[in-house]
Steps between C-alpha positions, in 0.01 A plus 500: 500500500805443724823361362552143627823349623516190276687294763231542767202620294484793742481872428847644448608782729466841346801725546421758764676680779406571858450877526625502861831327427540530125584131488393330180353151492618451143804315637271235648480240228211253519644153546372148520508337843548134578181319590629439854508875569159593355222248455345434161167602653636844583629545144180382338285708734646808331675651803721790401869420469604716795241329719646162399849623585378625837333166572821310414706734721253464787512121467882503507514735801245288688719193447812686619325628813357156577843336471660772714232471766557127531879499496595735785340562836439862594760604759381668819646723771758772439671285234177469304440872533852570373440278196169675430656847522790392277252364244324839492828651375509272194595685182656803671838587348842425645686821578832488684465626861120533471285391795146549368225555467537547122837333436734267686842343515526158664567611858265797457217257423564291812543813715175648364298180548610448860470873571133477404472228766663715769841327481807708431789352298785691334524579128801288410527127438797442732343710776170317460670163530677617816169628647285186462491160669686244289316175437564188294369461146286209619329720762414785262139617482313753285610851588857402587777685320711312246856636478749428221871512567683428824499673840669838452465470120122479441411638158123433465189440712141394438191400699422128507147435369492120540547224246862600426377841375587849620397860440792722405617804307770337284704774328483808276263457209271261688203525736396350832406143419436152632782270393650164592793487738760423233768336715533282807778728627308759705454617859172545683404764756186561701389854587 
């Protein structure tokens, strides 16, 4: 007879390890979930704990995707393509002077993305700012480059994604990520 988790009246997980990875599941402690995350019907139907966790995760992800789909229109044209290519780099590490495809610095990311679209821009923030058309903040569109600093002293660049968000490779110890534009003091360029 299986050992029951008294909190959920579900079978407790037996300690085992995956032979392919050697990772043990003994660190996964069965826990009680709030009724909002997993319905009482699912608990009483005797679904295994991991299946309940998966259902709760799927429900949460569905809500996140639904909210995201409603809040921002999908950009089109070369700007939309640039945003899509930048998003594909998510999670790749920041490495100083790297220009992809496995690691990036900030200007390396923008150079790589636009290079994939057949547009050549230099691998340096100041040189990139000098090479693009300068536009006002109010005219920015997805795919435009967001520069931080001042002309001749630009220290960071990202790719505008819409909704005050940009894709960028921030600094050592981080990865390519979508982040808010953190200041109103920035310059905008169009490739």
